[in-house]
N, C-alpha and C positions, 0 to 999 in steps of 0.2 A: 563409440558415441563420438560426435564432433564436438568441438570447443563451445560452440552456440548453442547446441543443445543441452551441453553440461551446465552452462551458466543458466540457461531457462529452468532447469532441473532444480538446480540450487535455489535459484529464486522461489519456484514453487514450494518447496520445503521450507523455507524461510517464512514465507506467506503462511503455511499452514500452521507452523509453529508460533508465529507471530499473534495469528487469531485466536489459537486455544489461550496463550497466556494472557493476552488484553480482555477477554471475555471472562476470565476469572478476576482480574483486578477490577474493572470498570463497568460491572453489571452485565446483565445479559444483552449479547448482540445475537440477531437470529444467525441461523446455521447459513454460512455462505457469504457473509459480509462482515466488514471490519470497519472500525471507526477510525477515521483519519482527521487529523486537525491542520489546519492550514495558516502559515504566516503569522506575523506577530499578533493579531487579534484571536488566533487560535480558533477559527470558526470551524465548526465540527461537520463533519460529512460522513455518511453512512454508505460505504461502497461495496458493490459485489467483488468477491475474490477474484472472479475472473477477469475483472477489469485490470487487475494487476499484472496481469500475463501479457497485455497489451506492450508493444516495442515503446510506446511513447510514455506509458505508465513506468515502465522498467527504468527508461532513463531518467524521469522524475524522482524515482526512488534511489537510484544511483547519486544523482546530483544532491539529494536532500541529507544523505546519510554520509556522517564523517566516518564512521568506523566500516570495516568489513560487515556484510549482512550477518549480524548476529541475532540468532533466535532468542537469546536471553535478554531483549530490550527492556528495560524497566520503564513504566509510563506510557503515555499515548503515542501514537505513531504520528510524527510530526513532518510535515512536507513543506519545502520553502518554495511555494509558489503562490502567486496571488490569486484571489478568490475569482475574479472575473476571468482569467485563462482556465481554471481548473473547471469551472462551470462550463465553459465552452469545450473542453476536452470531453466531461461526461456526457454532455449532448451528443456530441461525435460518437461516444463508446455505445451509447444507447440504440443507435441506428445501426450496429453491427449486430 
């Protein structure tokens, strides 16, 4: 397995575990989705898990997380991105 696919597999496992733990703590999230909160205003988005595998989203996750991708994260999944940029990214992701 090459290094790039190894990183992608670790991120996939992280996302899977994160989705399970957050749905238990923050209410029912439809299967295949995750709740994401943005910026200081903590605007909430419900995002399909498949979006988290896009390279742009992976970079945003890495930039937003201070620790190593830890599947034992407590609380909501926070991203350091403004809502305008995130809305544009979601629009692009929907086209794929």
